[in-house]
C-alpha positions in Angstrom: 26.1 -29.2 -8.5 23.9 -26.0 -9.1 21.9 -25.4 -12.2 22.9 -21.6 -12.3 26.1 -20.2 -11.8 24.6 -17.8 -9.1 23.4 -20.7 -7.2 26.3 -20.9 -4.6 26.4 -17.1 -4.2 22.7 -16.9 -3.6 22.8 -20.1 -1.2 25.5 -18.7 0.9 23.8 -15.5 1.5 20.9 -17.4 3.1 20.1 -19.5 6.2 20.5 -23.5 5.3 16.8 -24.6 4.7 15.2 -27.6 6.5 13.7 -28.4 3.2 14.4 -28.3 -0.7 12.5 -25.0 -1.4 11.2 -25.1 -5.2 8.2 -22.5 -4.2 9.6 -19.1 -4.8 6.3 -18.2 -6.7 4.6 -18.3 -3.3 7.3 -16.9 -1.1 10.9 -16.7 -1.7 13.5 -17.4 0.8 14.8 -14.0 2.1 18.9 -13.5 2.8 20.6 -13.2 6.0 20.9 -9.2 5.1 17.3 -8.9 4.5 16.4 -10.5 7.7 19.0 -8.6 9.6 17.8 -4.9 8.3 14.0 -5.9 9.4 14.9 -7.2 12.7 17.5 -4.3 13.4 14.8 -1.7 12.3 12.3 -3.2 14.7 14.7 -3.2 17.4 15.4 0.5 16.6 11.8 1.3 16.8 11.7 -0.1 20.4 14.7 1.9 21.2 13.8 5.3 19.7 10.5 5.3 19.0 8.8 4.2 15.6 8.8 7.5 13.9 12.0 8.7 15.1 13.6 5.5 13.8 12.0 6.1 10.5 13.4 9.4 10.2 16.8 8.1 10.8 16.3 5.9 7.7 14.7 8.7 5.5 17.8 8.6 3.1 17.8 4.9 3.2 14.2 4.7 2.1 14.5 7.4 -0.7 17.6 5.3 -1.9 15.3 2.2 -2.1 12.4 3.7 -3.8 15.0 4.8 -6.5 16.0 1.3 -6.8 12.7 -0.3 -7.1 11.7 2.7 -9.7 14.7 1.3 -12.1 13.5 -2.3 -11.9 9.9 -1.4 -13.1 10.8 1.9 -15.3 8.9 4.4 -13.2 10.2 7.3 -11.3 10.7 7.1 -7.5 7.8 10.1 -7.1 5.4 7.6 -9.0 5.9 4.9 -6.4 4.2 4.3 -3.0 4.3 1.1 -0.7 1.3 -1.0 0.5 1.1 -4.2 2.4 0.5 -6.7 -0.7 0.0 -6.7 -4.4 -3.7 -7.0 -3.9 -3.9 -4.2 -1.6 -2.1 -2.0 -4.3 -4.7 -3.2 -6.9 -7.4 -2.2 -4.4 -5.7 1.5 -3.7 -5.7 1.8 -7.3 -9.0 0.8 -8.2 -10.3 3.1 -5.4 -8.3 6.0 -6.3 -8.9 5.9 -10.1 -11.7 8.1 -11.3 -12.8 5.7 -13.8 -16.2 6.1 -15.3 -19.3 3.7 -13.9 -19.7 0.5 -15.7 -16.1 0.5 -16.9 -14.7 -2.1 -19.0 -11.3 -3.9 -18.6 -9.6 -6.5 -21.0 -7.9 -9.3 -19.4 -5.5 -12.2 -20.6 -6.6 -15.7 -19.9 -3.8 -16.0 -17.1 -5.6 -13.3 -15.2 -5.5 -13.9 -11.5 -8.6 -14.9 -10.0 -9.0 -12.7 -6.8 -8.1 -9.6 -9.4 -11.1 -10.7 -11.3 -12.9 -10.5 -7.8 -11.8 -7.1 -7.5 -13.0 -6.1 -10.9 -16.3 -7.8 -10.5 -17.0 -6.2 -7.1 -16.9 -2.7 -8.6 -19.1 -3.9 -11.6 -16.5 -3.7 -14.3 -17.2 -5.7 -17.6 -14.3 -8.2 -18.1 -13.5 -9.2 -21.7 -10.7 -11.9 -22.3 -7.8 -10.6 -24.6 -7.3 -12.8 -27.4 -5.0 -16.1 -27.1 -2.0 -16.6 -29.5 -1.3 -20.1 -28.7 -2.3 -23.1 -26.3 0.0 -21.5 -23.8 -2.2 -18.5 -23.3 0.3 -15.6 -24.7 -1.7 -12.9 -25.8 -2.1 -12.5 -29.6 -0.9 -9.1 -30.0 -1.8 -9.0 -34.0 -5.4 -9.9 -32.9 -5.6 -7.2 -30.2 -4.3 -4.4 -32.3 -7.0 -5.4 -34.9 -9.9 -5.4 -31.8 -8.4 -1.9 -30.8 -9.2 -0.4 -34.0 -13.2 -1.0 -33.6 -13.5 -0.9 -29.6 -11.3 0.2 -26.5 -11.9 -0.8 -23.2 -11.1 1.7 -20.1 -8.1 -0.1 -19.6 -6.0 -3.3 -20.2 -5.0 -5.1 -17.1 -2.5 -8.0 -17.8 -0.3 -10.2 -15.3 2.9 -10.3 -16.5 3.6 -13.9 -15.2 0.4 -15.6 -13.8 0.1 -17.6 -10.7 -0.7 -20.6 -12.6 1.5 -20.7 -15.4 5.3 -19.5 -16.3 4.0 -18.2 -19.5 5.5 -14.6 -19.9 2.9 -12.2 -21.5 4.3 -9.6 -24.0 3.5 -6.6 -21.7 5.9 -4.1 -23.7 4.1 -5.1 -27.1 0.5 -4.7 -25.4 1.7 -1.2 -24.0 2.6 -0.3 -27.3 -0.4 -1.4 -29.2 -2.8 0.0 -26.6 -0.9 3.7 -26.3 -1.6 3.9 -30.2 -5.2 4.4 -29.3 -5.0 6.0 -25.8 -5.7 2.9 -23.8 -4.0 2.8 -20.4 -2.4 -0.7 -19.4 -1.9 -1.9 -15.8 0.4 -4.6 -15.2 0.3 -7.1 -12.4 4.1 -7.9 -11.9 3.5 -9.8 -8.3 5.3 -12.8 -10.3 7.4 -10.9 -12.4 9.6 -8.3 -10.5 13.0 -9.9 -9.8 12.2 -12.6 -12.2 11.8 -11.4 -15.7 12.5 -8.1 -17.4 9.7 -5.5 -16.0 10.5 -2.1 -17.9 7.6 -2.2 -20.3 6.2 1.3 -20.4 3.0 0.4 -18.7 0.7 3.1 -16.9 0.8 1.3 -13.5 2.8 -1.4 -12.1 2.0 -3.2 -8.9 3.9 -6.2 -7.4 5.1 -7.7 -4.0 8.4 -8.2 -2.0 8.1 -11.6 -1.1 8.3 -13.9 -4.3 11.2 -13.6 -6.6 12.5 -10.5 -5.1 13.0 -12.8 -1.8 12.1 -9.6 0.3 9.9 -9.7 3.4 6.4 -10.5 3.4 3.9 -7.6 4.2 5.2 -5.2 1.7 3.8 -4.1 -1.7 4.3 -1.5 -4.1 2.3 0.4 -6.6 3.5 2.9 -9.3 1.2 5.2 -11.2 2.7 7.1 -14.1 1.5 10.7 -13.6 1.3 11.8 -17.1 -0.8 9.1 -18.6 -3.9 8.4 -16.3 -7.1 10.0 -15.4 -6.4 11.6 -12.1 -5.1 9.1 -9.4 -4.3 10.4 -6.0 -2.7 7.5 -4.0 -1.7 8.0 -0.2 1.9 7.9 0.1 1.6 5.3 3.1 4.7 4.1 4.8 3.2 1.6 7.4 5.8 -0.9 7.5 9.0 0.7 7.5 11.0 -2.5 8.5 9.8 -4.4 5.6 10.2 -1.4 3.3 14.0 -1.4 4.4 14.1 -5.2 3.7 12.8 -4.9 0.2 15.3 -2.3 -0.4 18.1 -4.7 0.6 16.5 -7.6 -1.5 16.2 -5.3 -4.6 20.0 -3.9 -4.2 21.2 -7.4 -4.0 19.3 -7.9 -7.4 21.0 -4.9 -8.8 24.4 -5.9 -7.3 24.1 -9.2 -9.1 22.8 -7.4 -12.3 19.1 -7.6 -12.9 19.7 -8.9 -16.7 21.9 -11.8 -15.4 19.4 -12.7 -12.8 16.9 -12.9 -15.4 18.8 -14.9 -17.7 19.8 -17.3 -14.9 16.1 -17.9 -13.9 15.1 -18.6 -17.5 17.9 -21.1 -17.8 16.9 -22.7 -14.4 13.1 -23.0 -15.8 14.4 -24.6 -19.2 16.5 -27.1 -17.2 13.6 -28.0 -14.8 11.3 -28.6 -17.7 13.8 -30.6 -19.7 14.3 -32.7 -16.4 10.6 -33.3 -15.6 8.4 -33.5 -18.8 6.8 -36.6 -19.3 8.1 -38.0 -15.9 5.5 -40.4 -14.4 3.3 -39.1 -17.2 3.3 -35.6 -15.6 3.6 -33.0 -18.6 5.0 -29.8 -18.7 2.6 -26.9 -19.7 4.8 -24.2 -20.8 7.1 -24.5 -23.6 10.7 -25.8 -22.8 12.2 -22.4 -23.7 9.4 -20.0 -21.8 11.9 -17.3 -20.3 10.6 -17.9 -16.7 11.4 -20.2 -13.5 7.7 -21.3 -13.0 7.1 -24.5 -14.2 3.5 -26.1 -14.1 2.9 -29.8 -14.6 -0.3 -31.4 -15.8 -1.3 -34.3 -13.9 -1.3 -38.1 -15.2 -4.8 -39.1 -17.0 -7.3 -39.8 -14.5 -5.7 -37.7 -11.8 -8.5 -35.5 -10.0 -7.9 -32.2 -7.9 -7.5 -34.4 -4.7 -4.9 -36.2 -6.4 -2.8 -33.4 -7.4 -3.1 -32.2 -3.5 -2.1 -35.5 -2.4 0.8 -35.5 -4.8 1.9 -32.1 -3.2 1.5 -33.5 0.4 3.6 -36.4 -0.3 6.6 -34.7 -2.1 6.6 -32.1 1.1 7.0 -35.5 3.2 9.9 -36.1 0.9 11.4 -32.7 1.8 10.3 -31.2 -1.5 8.1 -28.1 -1.2 6.0 -27.3 -4.2 2.3 -26.1 -4.7 -0.8 -27.6 -6.0 -2.2 -24.8 -7.9 -5.9 -24.6 -8.6 -8.1 -23.2 -11.0 -9.2 -20.3 -9.0 -5.7 -18.7 -9.7 -6.7 -18.4 -13.1 -10.2 -19.2 -13.9 -10.3 -18.1 -17.4 -7.7 -20.7 -18.2 -9.4 -23.5 -17.4 -10.7 -26.0 -14.3 -7.6 -28.0 -13.9 -5.4 -28.5 -10.9 -1.7 -28.6 -11.7 1.6 -28.8 -9.8 3.3 -25.5 -9.6 7.6 -25.9 -9.6 9.3 -22.5 -9.0 13.1 -23.1 -8.1 15.0 -20.0 -7.5 18.8 -19.4 -8.3 20.2 -22.0 -5.6 18.3 -25.0 -7.1 20.9 -27.9 -7.7 20.6 -30.9 -10.5 20.5 -33.2 -7.7 17.2 -31.9 -6.1 15.7 -31.6 -9.9 16.5 -35.4 -9.9 15.0 -36.1 -6.5 11.8 -34.4 -7.8 11.9 -36.3 -10.8 12.3 -39.6 -9.0 9.5 -39.1 -6.7 7.1 -37.8 -9.4 7.9 -41.0 -11.4 6.2 -43.0 -8.4 3.1 -40.8 -8.5 2.3 -41.5 -12.3 1.1 -44.2 -14.1 
């Protein structure tokens, strides 16, 4: 029995997997239509030449940009493609005329590789205030901080790589804009997963996770009227991937993005309710957190290696999850967790299998 009403439709549109795939936060399973679009364009490039084949699809590329822009609340002319979310961030930081020794404020769930990019450029990084034990930003405390000091920009991971907590990005943007501070939103784990029209000045993300598009495609959207000059090269290096992403986005829009968000939030809740406390593994998000990323703290006494061994054992049993280490969110602590991220076609039987397997790995 599917947890989501959309589960059967989502599953039917895809190849039957050889495993139980509970790892959409790493890479979602593309639909047959996405795979067919990518492969068809590669064949077309071989037949007609790469540039001619791209010109043949100009209207589709323009339509796809409109669809992606609709998901994130930007305009198509503000959107460019890159090969990944990290490449998009690098492009932004290279192109943005920020002052030397800039200051950036980040939430505790900030992605570790993003911090590396900031540190490489000599930015001073300061954590935003926590509002609770789950790492949500305290927007009241942030509003007070901004009355006395302003960073050059705020960077926030809408949903992090090591937690299913959803940051209040729209409220952060509202508060920051009151004092003229721009906000950059990393939506790698958010787009296609949670509502992503936030008013952020910059949004970037990837195709391959919750949108279930092809790997090797990311996007960057820069609001023209709210930043210091940012000149971003409109690179279109992987046309087949861009077209595949366009199909993936159209599938979300055809279902209805708000319905997708509601269904994934329900899947997250059902997963947390089923797994919390099983074998002494503890869910680290609120039960009703509106995301489908679920992280489990290991039983007392487990070390990093034990979490990885648990992941490996689950894989041997045909259950694909992630062992998430602290490099993903170094500001949040040093513990390793199991990350479960089912998509729309997860079944209750699969969650039962996972719970039974975890029970044998606890104390």
